[in-house]
C-alpha positions as CSV (number, residue, x, y, z in Angstrom):
1,X,88.9,121.3,176.4
2,X,92.5,120.9,175.4
3,X,93.5,121.3,171.7
4,X,95.1,118.2,170.3
5,X,97.9,120.0,168.3
6,X,99.5,122.2,171.0
7,X,97.5,121.5,174.2
8,X,96.2,125.0,174.1
9,X,92.8,125.6,175.7
10,X,90.0,126.0,173.2
11,X,86.4,127.0,173.7
12,X,83.3,126.3,171.7
13,X,80.7,128.9,172.1
14,X,77.0,128.9,171.1
15,X,74.7,131.9,171.8
16,X,70.9,131.6,172.2
17,X,69.2,134.9,171.5
18,X,65.5,135.1,172.3
19,X,63.6,137.8,170.5
20,X,60.0,139.0,170.5
21,X,58.8,141.9,168.4
22,X,62.4,143.1,168.3
23,X,63.2,146.0,166.0
24,X,65.6,145.1,163.2
25,X,68.1,147.8,164.3
26,X,68.1,146.4,167.8
27,X,68.6,142.9,166.5
28,X,71.5,144.0,164.3
29,X,73.1,145.7,167.3
30,X,72.7,142.5,169.4
31,X,74.4,140.5,166.6
32,X,77.2,143.0,166.3
33,X,77.7,142.9,170.1
34,X,77.9,139.1,169.9
35,X,80.5,139.2,167.2
36,X,82.7,141.6,169.2
37,X,83.1,139.2,172.2
38,X,86.5,137.6,173.1
39,X,85.2,134.1,172.4
40,X,83.7,134.1,168.9
41,X,80.6,132.0,168.7
42,X,80.5,129.0,166.3
43,X,76.7,129.2,166.3
44,X,74.0,131.8,167.0
45,X,70.5,130.5,167.5
46,X,67.7,133.1,167.3
47,X,64.5,132.0,169.0
48,X,61.6,134.1,167.7
49,X,59.0,133.9,170.5
50,X,55.9,134.5,168.3
51,X,56.8,137.9,167.0
52,X,54.2,139.6,164.8
53,X,55.4,140.0,162.2
54,X,58.0,137.2,162.4
55,X,61.7,138.0,162.4
56,X,63.1,137.8,158.9
57,X,66.4,136.1,158.7
58,X,67.3,138.5,155.9
59,X,67.3,141.3,158.6
60,X,70.0,139.5,160.6
61,X,73.6,140.4,159.8
62,X,76.1,137.6,159.4
63,X,79.0,136.8,161.7
64,X,82.2,135.5,160.2
65,X,82.7,131.8,160.8
66,X,79.4,131.4,162.8
67,X,76.3,129.7,161.7
68,X,73.2,131.7,162.4
69,X,69.9,129.8,162.5
70,X,66.4,130.7,163.5
71,X,63.7,128.9,165.4
72,X,60.2,130.3,165.3
73,X,57.6,129.6,167.9
74,X,54.1,130.1,166.5
75,X,52.8,131.9,169.6
76,X,54.5,133.8,172.4
77,X,55.4,131.4,175.2
78,X,57.4,133.7,177.5
79,X,60.8,133.4,179.0
80,X,60.1,130.2,181.0
81,X,59.2,128.0,178.1
């Protein structure tokens, strides 16, 4: 995509992060890794694939200028769903 103001290339990045029974420390490290990428995401979508207990959004660190939202599947559906 070309930016309107200066014809500079711009990128819009969204990250989908599937999780299942993921430890909060590992989830935090994944979010930190996402935030350190060259292209900063505008949105991060956490898909909780039936974790027990469910992922708490309060355990998820924020990323500056990125919306983080969660989707919870009631039961584990696996990677192909």
